[in-house]
Backbone of each chain as ProteinMPNN parsed JSONL, in Angstrom:
{"seq_chain_A": "MDSLSTTLAALADPTRRAILARLASGPATVKELSAPLPISGPAVTKHLRVLERAGLIARSRRAQWRPCTLEAGPLKEVAEWAEGYREFWDASFDRLDDYLQTLQRKGRGHDDEK", "coords_chain_A": {"N_chain_A": [[128.024, 5.695, 25.922], [128.104, 3.323, 28.596], [127.813, 3.982, 32.176], [129.74, 2.782, 33.853], [131.779, 2.092, 32.052], [132.525, 4.655, 31.183], [133.514, 5.696, 33.593], [135.686, 3.901, 34.104], [137.286, 4.407, 31.858], [137.929, 7.068, 32.337], [139.485, 6.743, 34.583], [141.669, 5.406, 33.64], [144.213, 6.607, 33.46], [147.216, 7.851, 34.607], [147.694, 10.532, 35.428], [145.125, 11.547, 35.843], [144.31, 9.876, 37.921], [146.138, 10.724, 39.814], [145.228, 13.312, 40.274], [142.763, 12.772, 41.505], [143.737, 11.525, 43.812], [145.023, 13.685, 45.021], [142.78, 15.293, 45.534], [141.598, 13.795, 47.457], [142.649, 14.658, 49.799], [141.301, 16.956, 50.234], [139.32, 19.758, 48.892], [140.459, 21.524, 45.937], [141.872, 24.171, 43.973], [142.108, 24.727, 40.384], [144.603, 25.757, 39.861], [146.068, 24.96, 42.123], [145.912, 22.21, 41.769], [147.324, 21.924, 39.422], [149.948, 22.719, 39.993], [151.848, 20.617, 41.052], [152.011, 19.011, 38.835], [153.567, 17.81, 35.836], [152.596, 18.97, 33.464], [150.909, 21.069, 30.983], [148.735, 23.914, 31.746], [146.296, 23.973, 30.116], [146.218, 21.221, 29.49], [145.76, 20.092, 31.994], [143.22, 21.15, 32.517], [141.784, 19.805, 30.559], [141.958, 17.14, 31.467], [140.525, 17.479, 33.844], [138.015, 18.005, 32.843], [137.345, 15.521, 31.738], [137.24, 13.974, 34.081], [135.159, 15.293, 35.38], [132.994, 14.876, 33.658], [132.732, 12.159, 34.016], [131.683, 12.14, 36.491], [133.38, 12.042, 38.644], [134.589, 14.147, 39.827], [133.497, 17.292, 41.206], [132.786, 20.642, 40.347], [132.656, 23.691, 41.901], [130.128, 25.988, 41.112], [129.603, 28.383, 42.152], [131.669, 29.791, 43.726], [134.301, 32.02, 42.744], [136.834, 31.013, 42.264], [136.291, 28.471, 41.745], [136.598, 25.738, 43.178], [137.658, 22.278, 42.981], [136.108, 19.226, 43.897], [136.292, 15.913, 45.237], [134.276, 13.257, 44.049], [133.021, 10.423, 45.162], [131.248, 8.418, 44.461], [131.167, 7.01, 41.809], [133.504, 5.527, 42.118], [132.872, 3.704, 44.012], [131.166, 2.085, 42.568], [133.011, 0.947, 40.784], [134.656, -0.472, 42.593], [132.803, -2.314, 43.615], [132.13, -3.724, 41.317], [134.626, -4.922, 40.634], [135.066, -6.38, 42.98], [133.272, -8.409, 42.647], [134.677, -10.397, 41.444], [136.232, -11.472, 43.329], [136.317, -14.142, 44.368], [137.816, -15.393, 42.447], [140.417, -14.348, 42.508], [141.012, -15.007, 45.123], [140.825, -17.754, 44.827], [143.078, -18.286, 43.229], [145.08, -17.761, 45.045], [144.481, -19.736, 46.896], [145.092, -21.991, 45.395], [147.847, -21.653, 45.169], [148.506, -21.893, 47.838], [147.746, -24.545, 48.342], [149.642, -25.778, 46.732], [152.036, -25.027, 47.975], [151.691, -26.336, 50.398], [151.721, -28.966, 49.526], [154.366, -29.132, 48.673], [155.618, -28.801, 51.149], [154.707, -31.097, 52.471], [155.942, -33.014, 50.892], [158.577, -32.344, 51.451], [158.69, -33.005, 54.172], [158.322, -35.726, 53.897], [160.744, -36.503, 52.728], [162.43, -35.955, 54.853], [161.62, -37.924, 56.665], [162.565, -40.144, 55.424], [165.27, -40.108, 55.862]], "CA_chain_A": [[128.803, 4.72, 26.712], [127.542, 3.073, 29.923], [128.511, 4.795, 33.178], [130.939, 2.087, 34.355], [132.822, 2.246, 31.023], [132.972, 6.055, 31.242], [134.338, 5.822, 34.797], [136.942, 3.156, 33.937], [138.097, 5.124, 30.865], [138.439, 8.274, 33.005], [140.494, 6.326, 35.573], [142.774, 4.723, 32.949], [145.254, 7.592, 33.182], [147.882, 8.114, 35.888], [147.528, 11.935, 35.83], [143.77, 11.721, 36.397], [144.27, 9.225, 39.241], [146.904, 11.595, 40.728], [144.335, 14.431, 40.622], [141.808, 12.242, 42.493], [144.48, 11.297, 45.062], [145.208, 15.017, 45.627], [141.478, 15.773, 46.032], [141.257, 12.998, 48.642], [143.037, 15.403, 51.006], [140.484, 18.172, 50.332], [139.075, 20.494, 47.647], [141.603, 22.284, 45.43], [141.632, 24.948, 42.75], [142.829, 24.223, 39.206], [145.995, 26.196, 40.032], [146.67, 24.077, 43.128], [146.027, 20.864, 41.177], [148.314, 21.97, 38.332], [151.294, 23.0, 40.508], [152.817, 19.514, 41.09], [151.936, 18.185, 37.61], [154.522, 18.23, 34.8], [151.876, 19.201, 32.201], [150.43, 22.451, 30.813], [147.428, 24.276, 32.296], [145.2, 23.453, 29.282], [146.176, 19.749, 29.6], [145.108, 19.813, 33.274], [141.799, 21.475, 32.315], [141.214, 18.714, 29.753], [141.807, 16.001, 32.378], [139.444, 17.797, 34.798], [136.749, 17.873, 32.121], [137.078, 14.07, 31.647], [136.84, 13.532, 35.428], [133.86, 15.893, 35.7], [131.985, 14.17, 32.845], [132.553, 10.823, 34.602], [131.09, 12.316, 37.82], [134.388, 11.735, 39.664], [134.84, 15.397, 40.56], [132.5, 18.342, 41.009], [133.405, 21.972, 40.423], [131.683, 24.656, 42.412], [129.742, 27.019, 40.136], [129.41, 29.647, 42.861], [132.907, 30.512, 44.035], [134.984, 32.496, 41.54], [138.005, 30.162, 42.042], [135.719, 27.174, 41.373], [137.367, 24.593, 43.664], [137.224, 20.931, 42.594], [135.985, 18.273, 45.01], [136.194, 14.503, 44.87], [132.951, 12.629, 44.138], [133.486, 9.031, 45.209], [130.203, 7.462, 44.048], [131.557, 6.1, 40.723], [134.58, 4.64, 42.583], [132.176, 2.617, 44.71], [130.675, 1.19, 41.509], [134.19, 0.222, 40.297], [135.069, -1.417, 43.637], [131.804, -3.384, 43.687], [132.261, -4.554, 40.111], [135.854, -5.72, 40.759], [134.882, -7.317, 44.109], [132.499, -9.535, 42.118], [135.621, -11.42, 40.967], [137.102, -11.812, 44.463], [136.524, -15.594, 44.509], [138.813, -15.869, 41.483], [141.784, -14.103, 42.978], [141.171, -15.85, 46.32], [141.041, -19.111, 44.322], [144.449, -18.493, 42.77], [145.916, -17.847, 46.247], [144.223, -21.063, 47.466], [145.867, -22.957, 44.612], [149.244, -21.459, 45.561], [148.585, -22.42, 49.191], [147.724, -26.009, 48.186], [150.905, -26.158, 46.126], [153.071, -24.88, 49.005], [151.472, -27.397, 51.38], [152.189, -30.195, 48.886], [155.829, -29.073, 48.733], [155.982, -29.021, 52.548], [154.478, -32.52, 52.774], [157.014, -33.747, 50.201], [159.785, -32.039, 52.234], [158.625, -33.826, 55.391], [158.504, -37.101, 53.422], [162.185, -36.715, 52.562], [163.033, -35.976, 56.192], [161.302, -39.217, 57.266], [163.367, -41.185, 54.77], [166.649, -40.024, 56.372]], "C_chain_A": [[128.129, 4.544, 28.084], [128.405, 3.751, 31.001], [129.773, 4.116, 33.711], [132.089, 2.201, 33.344], [133.389, 3.658, 31.043], [133.899, 6.262, 32.441], [135.693, 5.161, 34.594], [137.859, 3.865, 32.942], [138.712, 6.377, 31.507], [139.574, 7.924, 33.971], [141.752, 5.743, 34.936], [143.892, 5.69, 32.568], [145.902, 7.989, 34.51], [147.734, 9.563, 36.369], [146.154, 12.15, 36.458], [143.651, 11.038, 37.76], [145.058, 10.06, 40.266], [146.05, 12.779, 41.175], [143.328, 13.966, 41.681], [142.501, 12.046, 43.849], [144.703, 12.624, 45.778], [143.899, 15.499, 46.249], [141.004, 14.972, 47.246], [141.678, 13.727, 49.918], [142.316, 16.744, 51.091], [140.318, 18.868, 48.992], [140.303, 21.291, 47.219], [141.2, 23.049, 44.189], [142.427, 24.321, 41.607], [144.315, 24.556, 39.345], [146.728, 25.268, 41.008], [146.885, 22.664, 42.567], [147.147, 20.822, 40.146], [149.746, 22.017, 38.86], [152.246, 21.791, 40.48], [152.888, 18.707, 39.792], [152.858, 18.721, 36.515], [153.842, 18.461, 33.445], [151.304, 20.616, 32.183], [149.064, 22.663, 31.469], [146.279, 23.734, 31.445], [145.076, 21.927, 29.359], [145.486, 19.348, 30.898], [143.596, 20.032, 33.132], [141.089, 20.362, 31.545], [140.972, 17.477, 30.63], [140.64, 16.232, 33.345], [138.085, 17.635, 34.123], [136.353, 16.395, 32.006], [136.571, 13.546, 32.991], [135.449, 14.047, 35.791], [132.745, 15.177, 34.931], [131.698, 12.795, 33.425], [131.947, 10.913, 36.008], [132.066, 12.014, 38.949], [134.83, 12.978, 40.428], [133.661, 16.333, 40.319], [133.229, 19.666, 41.115], [132.341, 22.961, 40.853], [131.408, 25.704, 41.339], [129.689, 28.389, 40.802], [130.701, 30.424, 43.046], [133.654, 30.858, 42.745], [136.169, 31.584, 41.201], [137.608, 28.711, 41.756], [136.514, 25.966, 41.865], [136.774, 23.261, 43.194], [137.118, 20.077, 43.852], [135.83, 16.867, 44.453], [134.747, 14.024, 45.022], [133.187, 11.123, 44.047], [132.463, 7.991, 44.74], [130.63, 6.496, 42.943], [132.671, 5.129, 41.142], [133.994, 3.455, 43.351], [131.699, 1.577, 43.685], [131.825, 0.32, 40.967], [134.594, -0.859, 41.305], [134.098, -2.604, 43.676], [131.896, -4.31, 42.478], [133.468, -5.483, 40.26], [135.721, -6.763, 41.872], [134.084, -8.551, 43.684], [133.39, -10.686, 41.644], [136.537, -11.913, 42.09], [137.374, -13.312, 44.562], [137.615, -16.112, 43.568], [140.221, -15.543, 41.92], [142.039, -14.846, 44.274], [141.515, -17.271, 45.882], [142.488, -19.311, 43.899], [145.409, -18.518, 43.961], [145.725, -19.21, 46.921], [145.048, -22.119, 46.732], [147.341, -22.892, 44.998], [149.479, -22.093, 46.934], [148.648, -23.951, 49.158], [149.092, -26.501, 47.712], [152.029, -26.117, 47.177], [152.938, -25.97, 50.065], [151.953, -28.744, 50.836], [153.718, -30.268, 48.96], [156.314, -29.392, 50.141], [155.854, -30.496, 52.911], [155.596, -33.367, 52.159], [158.319, -33.596, 50.976], [159.84, -32.932, 53.463], [158.858, -35.287, 55.05], [159.988, -37.442, 53.322], [162.875, -36.838, 53.91], [162.838, -37.365, 56.829], [162.215, -40.322, 56.724], [164.799, -41.246, 55.346], [166.922, -41.069, 57.445]], "O_chain_A": [[127.639, 5.514, 28.662], [129.574, 4.057, 30.768], [130.766, 4.787, 33.991], [133.242, 2.384, 33.735], [134.601, 3.841, 30.934], [134.935, 6.917, 32.329], [136.73, 5.765, 34.868], [139.071, 3.921, 33.149], [139.87, 6.706, 31.251], [140.506, 8.706, 34.156], [142.779, 5.598, 35.6], [144.452, 5.598, 31.475], [145.21, 8.417, 35.434], [147.658, 9.808, 37.573], [146.023, 12.84, 37.469], [142.975, 11.549, 38.653], [144.695, 10.103, 41.442], [146.136, 13.205, 42.327], [143.068, 14.684, 42.646], [141.933, 12.356, 44.896], [144.589, 12.694, 47.002], [143.895, 16.046, 47.352], [140.117, 15.414, 47.978], [141.141, 13.459, 50.992], [142.668, 17.584, 51.919], [141.078, 18.611, 48.058], [141.104, 21.69, 48.065], [140.307, 22.638, 43.447], [143.307, 23.49, 41.832], [145.178, 23.75, 38.995], [147.857, 24.847, 40.754], [147.892, 22.014, 42.847], [147.837, 19.812, 40.009], [150.652, 21.435, 38.264], [153.347, 21.906, 39.943], [153.73, 17.817, 39.661], [152.927, 19.929, 36.288], [154.431, 18.186, 32.4], [151.22, 21.28, 33.217], [148.329, 21.706, 31.714], [145.372, 23.099, 31.983], [143.969, 21.393, 29.301], [144.717, 18.387, 30.923], [142.796, 19.205, 33.57], [139.944, 20.021, 31.841], [139.918, 16.846, 30.548], [139.869, 15.317, 33.634], [137.122, 17.187, 34.746], [135.181, 16.049, 32.157], [135.608, 12.781, 33.049], [134.66, 13.345, 36.423], [131.68, 14.905, 35.485], [130.57, 12.306, 33.347], [131.721, 9.888, 36.65], [131.65, 11.76, 40.079], [135.372, 12.885, 41.53], [132.921, 16.18, 39.347], [134.182, 19.798, 41.883], [131.272, 23.055, 40.252], [132.334, 26.243, 40.733], [129.724, 29.421, 40.131], [130.827, 31.561, 42.591], [133.642, 30.092, 41.782], [136.49, 31.387, 40.029], [138.458, 27.845, 41.553], [137.059, 25.229, 41.044], [135.562, 23.129, 43.029], [137.941, 20.191, 44.76], [135.312, 16.662, 43.355], [134.079, 14.347, 46.003], [133.514, 10.607, 42.978], [132.788, 6.808, 44.637], [130.48, 5.285, 43.103], [132.775, 4.034, 40.588], [134.546, 2.355, 43.341], [131.81, 0.37, 43.9], [131.651, -0.874, 40.722], [134.842, -2.007, 40.934], [134.522, -3.757, 43.76], [131.758, -5.527, 42.602], [133.354, -6.689, 40.041], [136.2, -7.888, 41.735], [134.208, -9.613, 44.293], [132.92, -11.809, 41.463], [137.484, -12.663, 41.854], [138.508, -13.724, 44.808], [138.256, -17.127, 43.841], [141.132, -16.351, 41.736], [143.165, -15.28, 44.517], [142.378, -17.92, 46.474], [143.075, -20.36, 44.162], [146.431, -19.204, 43.918], [146.678, -19.78, 47.454], [145.625, -23.016, 47.347], [148.005, -23.919, 45.139], [150.5, -22.739, 47.17], [149.468, -24.573, 49.834], [149.627, -27.491, 48.211], [152.852, -27.028, 47.265], [153.94, -26.473, 50.573], [152.515, -29.558, 51.569], [154.29, -31.315, 49.266], [157.275, -30.138, 50.328], [156.73, -31.079, 53.551], [156.123, -34.289, 52.782], [159.072, -34.555, 51.148], [160.868, -33.535, 53.769], [159.508, -36.011, 55.805], [160.434, -38.503, 53.759], [163.758, -37.671, 54.111], [163.752, -37.911, 57.447], [162.583, -41.269, 57.419], [165.446, -42.293, 55.32], [168.031, -41.133, 57.975]]}, "seq_chain_B": "MDSLSTTLAALADPTRRAILARLASGPATVKELSAPLPISGPAVTKHLRVLERAGLIARSRRAQWRPCTLEAGPLKEVAEWAEGYREFWDASFDRLDDYLQTLQRKGRGHDDEK", "coords_chain_B": {"N_chain_B": [[152.7, 2.418, 29.321], [151.461, 2.348, 32.676], [150.677, -0.578, 34.709], [148.174, -0.586, 36.019], [146.749, 1.4, 34.647], [146.662, 0.212, 32.098], [145.102, -2.035, 32.681], [142.659, -0.805, 33.536], [141.944, 0.569, 31.194], [141.53, -1.605, 29.506], [139.303, -2.684, 30.719], [137.394, -0.784, 30.297], [135.212, -1.211, 28.55], [132.189, -2.495, 27.522], [131.838, -4.949, 26.107], [134.242, -6.306, 26.514], [134.123, -6.596, 29.277], [131.919, -8.258, 29.374], [132.958, -10.564, 28.224], [134.821, -11.321, 30.197], [133.003, -11.859, 32.249], [131.699, -14.077, 31.188], [133.852, -15.878, 31.166], [134.152, -16.229, 33.833], [132.555, -18.316, 34.468], [133.954, -20.464, 33.632], [136.636, -21.85, 31.474], [136.73, -20.965, 27.955], [136.384, -21.374, 24.404], [137.367, -19.311, 21.582], [135.337, -19.395, 19.736], [133.142, -20.163, 21.315], [133.03, -17.937, 22.986], [132.412, -15.968, 21.163], [129.875, -16.6, 20.167], [127.481, -15.561, 21.682], [127.818, -12.865, 21.241], [127.148, -9.764, 19.558], [128.963, -9.122, 17.515], [131.623, -9.187, 15.007], [133.794, -12.037, 14.272], [136.613, -11.284, 13.935], [136.514, -8.872, 15.411], [135.996, -9.814, 17.984], [138.353, -11.26, 18.435], [140.165, -9.145, 18.488], [139.337, -7.799, 20.838], [139.979, -9.838, 22.649], [142.715, -9.861, 22.439], [143.379, -7.399, 23.591], [142.525, -7.877, 26.227], [144.231, -9.97, 26.869], [146.761, -8.784, 26.699], [146.548, -7.095, 28.862], [146.728, -8.888, 30.849], [144.439, -10.059, 31.802], [143.191, -12.24, 30.784], [144.195, -15.585, 29.917], [145.575, -17.529, 27.306], [145.618, -20.811, 26.328], [148.524, -22.271, 25.028], [149.017, -24.777, 24.26], [146.775, -26.603, 23.686], [144.908, -27.208, 20.702], [142.55, -25.846, 20.26], [142.872, -23.702, 21.83], [141.778, -22.651, 24.499], [140.394, -19.877, 26.388], [141.153, -18.482, 29.55], [140.115, -16.954, 32.617], [142.048, -14.486, 34.29], [142.491, -13.335, 37.332], [144.135, -11.637, 38.787], [144.863, -8.843, 38.007], [142.368, -7.675, 38.466], [142.131, -7.722, 41.165], [143.976, -5.794, 41.84], [142.666, -3.524, 40.831], [140.359, -3.503, 42.462], [141.528, -3.102, 44.973], [142.717, -0.602, 44.608], [140.437, 1.045, 44.177], [139.08, 0.582, 46.588], [140.606, 2.037, 48.309], [139.414, 4.476, 48.389], [137.218, 4.191, 49.878], [136.46, 5.437, 52.344], [135.51, 7.839, 51.428], [133.189, 7.367, 49.931], [131.708, 6.185, 51.924], [131.654, 8.364, 53.628], [129.979, 10.134, 52.214], [127.573, 8.815, 52.458], [127.328, 8.923, 55.212], [126.975, 11.661, 55.53], [124.495, 11.945, 54.301], [123.02, 10.42, 56.042], [123.273, 11.935, 58.401], [121.868, 14.174, 57.565], [119.299, 13.115, 57.164], [118.729, 12.407, 59.789], [118.674, 14.916, 60.955], [116.437, 15.965, 59.684], [114.535, 14.219, 60.758], [114.713, 14.883, 63.476], [113.828, 17.505, 63.327], [111.261, 16.968, 62.458], [110.239, 15.65, 64.722], [110.378, 17.8, 66.453], [108.346, 19.448, 65.446], [106.18, 17.811, 66.047], [106.192, 17.954, 68.827], [105.367, 20.533, 69.193], [102.7, 20.465, 68.625]], "CA_chain_B": [[151.577, 2.687, 30.255], [151.527, 1.557, 33.911], [149.802, -1.75, 34.601], [146.805, -0.261, 36.442], [146.119, 2.119, 33.527], [146.399, -0.774, 31.051], [143.962, -2.835, 33.143], [141.443, 0.014, 33.52], [141.591, 0.824, 29.789], [140.993, -2.867, 28.971], [137.992, -2.922, 31.345], [136.481, 0.311, 29.952], [134.458, -1.614, 27.362], [131.185, -3.486, 27.981], [132.04, -6.264, 25.477], [135.354, -6.977, 27.194], [133.65, -7.021, 30.602], [131.017, -9.403, 29.15], [133.835, -11.726, 27.991], [135.332, -11.734, 31.515], [131.878, -12.44, 32.999], [131.508, -15.428, 30.638], [134.978, -16.721, 31.591], [133.998, -16.501, 35.269], [131.891, -19.62, 34.637], [134.862, -21.505, 33.138], [137.348, -21.547, 30.229], [135.917, -21.034, 26.736], [137.096, -21.138, 23.143], [136.999, -18.059, 20.922], [134.035, -19.652, 19.105], [132.133, -20.117, 22.384], [132.925, -16.556, 23.465], [131.832, -15.135, 20.098], [128.484, -16.982, 19.884], [126.415, -14.651, 22.149], [128.159, -11.452, 21.021], [126.635, -9.248, 18.281], [130.067, -8.523, 16.762], [132.312, -10.131, 14.115], [134.9, -12.834, 14.816], [137.834, -10.481, 14.086], [136.321, -7.89, 16.493], [136.166, -10.565, 19.237], [139.791, -11.54, 18.539], [140.802, -7.882, 18.874], [139.041, -7.605, 22.266], [140.734, -10.84, 23.414], [144.122, -9.441, 22.453], [143.472, -6.321, 24.596], [142.41, -8.513, 27.547], [145.426, -10.793, 27.086], [147.873, -7.855, 26.964], [146.342, -6.554, 30.215], [146.878, -9.991, 31.807], [143.124, -10.397, 32.361], [142.896, -13.606, 30.331], [145.331, -16.343, 29.397], [145.148, -18.453, 26.255], [146.488, -21.985, 26.309], [149.327, -22.395, 23.801], [149.156, -26.191, 23.934], [145.6, -27.171, 23.02], [144.711, -26.658, 19.362], [141.401, -24.928, 20.31], [143.356, -22.572, 22.621], [140.757, -22.047, 25.365], [140.742, -18.693, 27.18], [140.789, -18.562, 30.968], [140.145, -15.698, 33.364], [143.174, -14.262, 35.189], [141.854, -12.31, 38.16], [145.119, -10.807, 39.495], [144.713, -7.395, 37.785], [141.093, -7.211, 39.032], [142.41, -7.497, 42.579], [144.66, -4.49, 41.894], [141.622, -2.51, 40.619], [139.517, -3.46, 43.665], [142.306, -2.501, 46.059], [142.87, 0.827, 44.329], [139.144, 1.704, 44.399], [138.767, 0.476, 48.023], [141.352, 3.109, 48.962], [138.546, 5.66, 48.462], [135.996, 3.783, 50.578], [136.032, 6.415, 53.355], [134.829, 8.969, 50.786], [131.797, 7.053, 49.636], [131.072, 6.013, 53.241], [131.442, 9.719, 54.15], [128.812, 10.773, 51.622], [126.411, 8.174, 53.069], [127.238, 9.482, 56.565], [126.392, 13.003, 55.421], [123.081, 11.727, 54.004], [122.456, 9.919, 57.291], [123.165, 13.108, 59.283], [120.81, 15.025, 57.022], [118.019, 12.455, 57.444], [118.498, 12.498, 61.24], [118.295, 16.31, 61.212], [115.038, 16.071, 59.241], [113.723, 13.491, 61.738], [114.672, 15.691, 64.695], [112.943, 18.643, 63.025], [109.91, 16.392, 62.421], [109.835, 15.441, 66.114], [110.191, 19.139, 66.984], [107.006, 19.881, 65.044], [105.215, 17.011, 66.797], [106.144, 18.474, 70.203], [104.655, 21.817, 69.181], [101.257, 20.237, 68.48]], "C_chain_B": [[151.74, 1.792, 31.489], [150.463, 0.472, 33.893], [148.366, -1.452, 35.022], [146.059, 0.484, 35.328], [145.761, 1.154, 32.402], [145.172, -1.613, 31.415], [142.668, -2.047, 33.013], [140.993, 0.299, 32.092], [140.973, -0.437, 29.172], [139.574, -3.12, 29.49], [136.941, -1.895, 30.917], [135.687, 0.015, 28.687], [133.477, -2.715, 27.769], [131.364, -4.872, 27.357], [133.159, -7.013, 26.189], [134.944, -7.407, 28.598], [132.702, -8.212, 30.474], [131.837, -10.679, 28.923], [134.383, -12.24, 29.327], [134.221, -12.409, 32.331], [131.602, -13.868, 32.503], [132.603, -16.372, 31.141], [134.94, -17.021, 33.092], [133.292, -17.834, 35.483], [132.725, -20.753, 34.03], [135.529, -21.127, 31.833], [136.43, -21.694, 29.013], [136.792, -20.795, 25.517], [136.617, -19.807, 22.56], [135.605, -18.204, 20.3], [132.909, -19.551, 20.147], [131.92, -18.693, 22.898], [132.202, -15.676, 22.455], [130.33, -15.346, 19.958], [127.443, -15.962, 20.378], [126.655, -13.181, 21.81], [127.713, -10.981, 19.634], [127.728, -8.579, 17.447], [130.798, -9.612, 15.98], [133.406, -10.904, 14.843], [136.169, -12.015, 14.997], [137.719, -9.439, 15.211], [136.502, -8.57, 17.85], [137.657, -10.822, 19.475], [140.555, -10.303, 19.018], [140.59, -7.614, 20.374], [139.86, -8.579, 23.122], [142.202, -10.445, 23.521], [144.331, -8.34, 23.504], [143.445, -6.918, 26.009], [143.669, -9.309, 27.887], [146.631, -9.911, 27.415], [147.789, -7.282, 28.374], [146.475, -7.646, 31.279], [145.572, -10.42, 32.45], [142.631, -11.764, 31.884], [144.208, -14.267, 29.916], [144.786, -17.277, 28.331], [146.14, -19.593, 26.202], [147.21, -22.058, 24.972], [149.355, -23.849, 23.331], [147.981, -26.713, 23.119], [145.349, -26.449, 21.695], [143.586, -25.617, 19.378], [141.672, -23.727, 21.221], [142.299, -21.92, 23.515], [141.291, -20.843, 26.141], [140.329, -18.936, 28.62], [140.932, -17.18, 31.605], [141.388, -15.65, 34.251], [142.792, -13.078, 36.072], [142.833, -11.364, 38.87], [144.94, -9.302, 39.279], [143.409, -6.835, 38.355], [141.246, -6.94, 40.523], [143.046, -6.116, 42.756], [143.641, -3.35, 41.751], [140.778, -2.35, 41.887], [140.254, -2.754, 44.8], [142.479, -0.998, 45.856], [141.56, 1.552, 44.672], [138.773, 1.693, 45.886], [139.497, 1.548, 48.837], [140.52, 4.382, 49.134], [137.265, 5.379, 49.25], [135.509, 4.844, 51.568], [135.25, 7.562, 52.718], [133.405, 8.619, 50.396], [131.033, 6.748, 50.921], [130.721, 7.392, 53.801], [130.2, 10.346, 53.543], [127.527, 10.131, 52.138], [126.216, 8.683, 54.49], [126.57, 10.849, 56.527], [124.887, 12.901, 55.164], [122.356, 11.3, 55.274], [122.242, 11.072, 58.278], [121.976, 13.978, 58.873], [119.44, 14.44, 57.361], [117.684, 12.534, 58.936], [118.067, 13.907, 61.633], [116.824, 16.511, 60.849], [114.115, 15.428, 60.273], [113.558, 14.295, 63.014], [113.716, 16.866, 64.507], [111.494, 18.173, 63.05], [109.372, 16.22, 63.835], [109.548, 16.773, 66.789], [108.783, 19.638, 66.695], [105.94, 19.131, 65.847], [105.029, 17.567, 68.207], [105.286, 19.738, 70.277], [103.136, 21.646, 69.155], [100.511, 20.331, 69.824]], "O_chain_B": [[152.111, 0.625, 31.37], [149.473, 0.57, 33.168], [147.431, -2.005, 34.443], [144.877, 0.23, 35.092], [144.684, 1.257, 31.814], [144.313, -1.871, 30.572], [141.689, -2.541, 32.453], [139.796, 0.276, 31.804], [140.012, -0.351, 28.408], [138.745, -3.698, 28.788], [135.747, -2.096, 31.139], [135.51, 0.894, 27.844], [133.886, -3.747, 28.301], [131.073, -5.875, 28.009], [133.045, -8.212, 26.441], [135.365, -8.464, 29.067], [132.673, -9.079, 31.348], [131.449, -11.754, 29.382], [134.408, -13.448, 29.566], [134.463, -13.401, 33.019], [131.309, -14.759, 33.301], [132.329, -17.518, 31.498], [135.605, -17.942, 33.567], [133.409, -18.428, 36.555], [132.246, -21.883, 33.927], [135.08, -20.21, 31.146], [135.467, -22.459, 29.045], [137.809, -20.104, 25.589], [135.603, -19.253, 22.985], [134.798, -17.275, 20.329], [131.868, -18.942, 19.898], [130.799, -18.289, 23.205], [131.473, -14.757, 22.827], [129.59, -14.406, 19.669], [126.6, -15.53, 19.591], [125.792, -12.34, 22.062], [127.875, -11.702, 18.65], [127.47, -7.594, 16.756], [130.625, -10.802, 16.244], [133.885, -10.481, 15.895], [136.757, -12.028, 16.078], [138.705, -9.151, 15.89], [137.087, -7.989, 18.764], [138.158, -10.626, 20.582], [141.467, -10.399, 19.84], [141.525, -7.253, 21.088], [140.372, -8.209, 24.179], [142.847, -10.661, 24.547], [145.333, -8.343, 24.219], [144.228, -6.526, 26.875], [144.119, -9.324, 29.033], [147.426, -10.24, 28.295], [148.809, -7.014, 29.008], [146.35, -7.368, 32.472], [145.569, -11.06, 33.502], [141.759, -12.369, 32.507], [145.192, -13.596, 29.606], [143.66, -17.761, 28.441], [147.343, -19.384, 26.051], [146.594, -21.925, 23.914], [149.669, -24.135, 22.175], [148.157, -27.205, 22.005], [145.552, -25.24, 21.583], [143.628, -24.637, 18.633], [140.825, -22.847, 21.371], [141.958, -20.756, 23.309], [142.466, -20.788, 26.503], [139.281, -19.527, 28.882], [141.751, -16.36, 31.189], [141.743, -16.642, 34.886], [142.772, -11.94, 35.605], [142.404, -10.391, 39.49], [144.871, -8.551, 40.251], [143.342, -5.653, 38.692], [140.593, -6.058, 41.08], [142.713, -5.371, 43.678], [143.729, -2.341, 42.45], [140.512, -1.235, 42.335], [139.683, -1.918, 45.5], [142.398, -0.22, 46.806], [141.577, 2.56, 45.379], [138.22, 2.668, 46.394], [139.054, 1.919, 49.924], [140.872, 5.259, 49.923], [136.351, 6.202, 49.29], [134.314, 5.13, 51.641], [134.422, 8.19, 53.378], [132.506, 9.452, 50.507], [129.836, 7.021, 51.004], [129.648, 7.585, 54.373], [129.438, 11.013, 54.242], [126.502, 10.803, 52.25], [125.083, 8.859, 54.937], [125.723, 11.168, 57.361], [124.1, 13.662, 55.726], [121.242, 11.742, 55.554], [121.189, 11.182, 58.906], [121.199, 14.445, 59.705], [118.535, 15.157, 57.788], [116.524, 12.703, 59.313], [117.223, 14.092, 62.51], [116.065, 17.135, 61.59], [113.073, 15.977, 60.628], [112.466, 14.397, 63.573], [112.912, 17.186, 65.382], [110.613, 18.854, 63.575], [108.232, 16.577, 64.132], [108.618, 16.89, 67.586], [108.11, 20.179, 67.572], [104.94, 19.71, 66.272], [103.916, 17.652, 68.725], [104.586, 19.986, 71.259], [102.384, 22.521, 69.584], [99.293, 20.163, 69.866]]}, "name": "protein", "num_of_chains": 2, "seq": "MDSLSTTLAALADPTRRAILARLASGPATVKELSAPLPISGPAVTKHLRVLERAGLIARSRRAQWRPCTLEAGPLKEVAEWAEGYREFWDASFDRLDDYLQTLQRKGRGHDDEKMDSLSTTLAALADPTRRAILARLASGPATVKELSAPLPISGPAVTKHLRVLERAGLIARSRRAQWRPCTLEAGPLKEVAEWAEGYREFWDASFDRLDDYLQTLQRKGRGHDDEK"}
């Protein structure tokens, strides 16, 4: 699988995104990451393996408690890919804006008729 | 599944991203979308259904040829989510920058010693 697909698949899970959000406030051990999650330890380990394979987290090999850290590189790739479509969501807001202006003009038209 | 997870799962496939890239240049029929793809018609239809469920494309119900159009709203949600981590990828570039400046300073140090 290409790296962007691997990243997007890893991110397509609310628990894995919650783990990344937790790591945004600093490195954490598996125990610390598991504490607030309503899932089993082995389930957390499985999610961490998916995130690690996608290069979204790194686990220290040296320290015995092996803290996890956030690796934001793949998230940059996701942001850049999605930003490539910005003109399309801007365009739909422009269309909405045009529509609202048309309504306003029509409104003013009615006022003039009074 | 939450809408962001549905979107990310739909995007985690190079064929589906290729379909969105094609639709960025304008609406297309299923036949037009299938032509450049090395997969069967039913496989294309399946991908379109995933994209449609994620709200990434819309298919006209009126026209008999039912053209597909890009719907960029969910892509905005993806970009905004990923942009929330910008400080982390900027931070890793800052660290690289610091490292390079340290190397440069060390280099200058050696020059002074000459």
